[in-house]
C-alpha positions in Angstrom: 98.2 192.6 121.9 102.0 192.6 122.4 104.4 190.3 122.4 104.9 190.4 125.7 101.4 189.5 126.8 100.6 186.8 124.5 101.1 183.1 125.4 104.1 181.3 124.6 103.2 178.9 122.0 105.5 175.5 121.8 105.1 173.4 118.6 104.6 170.3 119.5 106.0 167.5 116.1 103.0 165.2 115.2 105.2 161.9 115.2 105.6 162.8 119.1 102.3 162.0 119.5 101.6 158.8 117.4 101.4 155.4 119.1 103.4 153.2 117.2 102.5 151.1 114.4 103.2 148.8 111.7 101.2 148.5 108.7 98.3 150.1 110.8 98.0 147.9 114.0 99.7 147.5 117.0 103.6 146.9 116.0 104.2 143.8 118.9 101.1 142.2 117.1 101.8 142.8 113.6 105.1 141.0 114.6 104.5 138.1 116.4 101.5 137.2 113.8 104.7 137.1 110.8 106.6 135.2 113.5 103.6 132.6 114.1 103.2 132.7 110.2 106.9 132.9 109.6 107.1 129.4 111.8 103.2 127.3 110.6 105.0 127.9 107.1 108.6 126.2 107.6 106.9 123.6 110.7 104.4 122.5 107.7 107.1 122.5 105.3 104.8 122.0 102.0 103.2 124.7 99.8 99.6 124.2 101.1 101.6 125.0 104.4 103.3 128.5 103.1 99.6 129.1 101.2 98.4 128.8 104.4 101.3 130.2 106.9 100.5 133.5 103.9 96.2 133.5 104.3 97.2 133.4 108.1 99.9 137.0 108.2 97.6 138.1 105.6 93.8 137.8 108.0 95.9 138.5 110.7 97.3 141.9 109.6 93.8 143.0 108.1 91.9 142.3 112.0 95.1 144.3 113.7 94.0 146.8 111.0 90.7 147.2 112.5 91.5 147.0 115.9 94.3 150.0 115.5 91.9 151.9 113.7 89.2 151.6 116.4 92.3 152.0 119.3 95.7 152.1 118.7 96.5 151.5 122.0 94.0 148.8 122.5 96.8 146.0 123.6 98.2 148.7 126.4 94.5 149.7 128.0 93.6 145.7 127.8 96.7 145.0 129.9 96.9 147.6 132.6 93.2 146.4 133.4 94.4 142.6 133.9 97.2 144.0 136.1 94.7 146.1 138.0 92.3 143.3 138.2 92.0 143.0 142.0 93.0 146.5 142.6 89.7 147.9 140.8 87.1 145.5 141.6 84.0 146.1 139.3 81.9 146.4 142.1 80.7 149.7 144.3 78.6 150.8 146.9 79.2 152.2 150.1 79.0 148.4 151.5 81.5 147.2 149.3 84.9 146.2 151.3 87.8 147.5 149.8 90.9 145.4 148.8 94.0 146.4 150.3 96.6 146.8 148.0 99.4 144.4 146.6 102.5 144.2 148.4 104.1 144.9 145.2 102.2 147.4 143.8 103.5 149.9 141.8 
Protein backbone atom coordinates (compact mmCIF):
# COMPACT_ATOMS: atom_id res chain seq x y z
CA UNK A 1 0.00 0.00 0.00
CA UNK A 2 1.48 3.35 -0.96
CA UNK A 3 1.57 6.38 1.34
CA UNK A 4 -1.31 8.15 -0.43
CA UNK A 5 -3.76 5.33 0.32
CA UNK A 6 -2.88 5.03 4.03
CA UNK A 7 -5.12 6.91 6.47
CA UNK A 8 -3.56 9.91 8.13
CA UNK A 9 -2.48 9.34 11.72
CA UNK A 10 -2.18 12.14 14.25
CA UNK A 11 -0.44 11.39 17.54
CA UNK A 12 -2.36 12.61 20.59
CA UNK A 13 -0.33 13.43 23.66
CA UNK A 14 -1.46 11.39 26.66
CA UNK A 15 -1.44 14.41 28.99
CA UNK A 16 -4.08 16.11 26.86
CA UNK A 17 -6.51 13.26 27.51
CA UNK A 18 -6.00 12.75 31.27
CA UNK A 19 -8.23 14.16 34.02
CA UNK A 20 -6.84 17.00 36.12
CA UNK A 21 -5.79 15.36 39.41
CA UNK A 22 -3.72 16.24 42.45
CA UNK A 23 -2.32 13.46 44.66
CA UNK A 24 -4.34 10.97 42.61
CA UNK A 25 -7.71 12.60 43.32
CA UNK A 26 -9.87 15.38 41.91
CA UNK A 27 -7.85 18.60 42.18
CA UNK A 28 -10.62 20.85 43.49
CA UNK A 29 -11.76 18.38 46.14
CA UNK A 30 -8.20 17.90 47.44
CA UNK A 31 -7.71 21.66 47.66
CA UNK A 32 -10.99 22.04 49.56
CA UNK A 33 -9.87 19.30 51.97
CA UNK A 34 -6.57 21.14 52.50
CA UNK A 35 -8.40 24.41 53.22
CA UNK A 36 -10.78 22.74 55.68
CA UNK A 37 -7.89 21.00 57.48
CA UNK A 38 -5.90 24.24 57.60
CA UNK A 39 -8.89 26.16 58.97
CA UNK A 40 -9.54 23.41 61.52
CA UNK A 41 -5.93 23.50 62.68
CA UNK A 42 -5.94 27.28 63.04
CA UNK A 43 -9.32 27.53 64.71
CA UNK A 44 -8.61 24.89 67.36
CA UNK A 45 -5.14 26.42 68.03
CA UNK A 46 -3.86 23.55 70.16
CA UNK A 47 -1.44 20.73 69.49
CA UNK A 48 -4.25 18.16 69.45
CA UNK A 49 -6.20 20.38 67.04
CA UNK A 50 -3.30 20.36 64.61
CA UNK A 51 -3.04 16.57 64.94
CA UNK A 52 -6.79 16.25 64.37
CA UNK A 53 -6.56 18.48 61.28
CA UNK A 54 -3.66 16.41 59.90
CA UNK A 55 -5.58 13.17 60.49
CA UNK A 56 -8.64 14.67 58.77
CA UNK A 57 -6.54 15.71 55.77
CA UNK A 58 -4.85 12.31 55.44
CA UNK A 59 -8.21 10.53 55.74
CA UNK A 60 -9.90 12.86 53.25
CA UNK A 61 -7.12 12.45 50.70
CA UNK A 62 -7.24 8.66 51.12
CA UNK A 63 -10.99 8.61 50.46
CA UNK A 64 -10.64 11.02 47.53
CA UNK A 65 -7.86 8.88 46.03
CA UNK A 66 -10.11 5.82 46.12
CA UNK A 67 -12.89 7.81 44.48
CA UNK A 68 -10.45 9.13 41.88
CA UNK A 69 -9.23 5.64 41.11
CA UNK A 70 -12.79 4.39 40.61
CA UNK A 71 -13.87 7.33 38.42
CA UNK A 72 -11.70 10.45 37.98
CA UNK A 73 -14.66 12.44 36.61
CA UNK A 74 -17.08 11.53 39.40
CA UNK A 75 -17.52 15.11 40.63
CA UNK A 76 -18.33 16.46 37.17
CA UNK A 77 -20.80 13.64 36.51
CA UNK A 78 -22.54 14.21 39.86
CA UNK A 79 -22.81 17.97 39.31
CA UNK A 80 -24.26 17.38 35.83
CA UNK A 81 -26.71 14.89 37.32
CA UNK A 82 -27.89 17.45 39.86
CA UNK A 83 -28.14 20.21 37.25
CA UNK A 84 -30.18 18.10 34.82
CA UNK A 85 -32.38 16.48 37.50
CA UNK A 86 -35.54 18.29 36.39
CA UNK A 87 -34.77 17.89 32.72
CA UNK A 88 -34.28 14.11 32.82
CA UNK A 89 -36.70 12.80 35.45
CA UNK A 90 -36.23 9.26 36.70
CA UNK A 91 -39.52 8.13 35.18
CA UNK A 92 -40.25 6.54 31.88
CA UNK A 93 -43.15 5.20 29.95
CA UNK A 94 -45.26 5.99 26.98
CA UNK A 95 -47.88 7.88 28.99
CA UNK A 96 -45.51 9.97 31.11
CA UNK A 97 -45.96 13.70 30.60
CA UNK A 98 -42.69 15.33 29.63
CA UNK A 99 -41.28 18.20 31.63
CA UNK A 100 -40.99 21.48 29.72
CA UNK A 101 -37.43 22.77 29.45
CA UNK A 102 -36.44 25.50 31.92
CA UNK A 103 -36.22 29.05 30.58
CA UNK A 104 -32.48 29.33 31.34
CA UNK A 105 -31.56 25.94 29.91
CA UNK A 106 -28.20 25.86 28.11
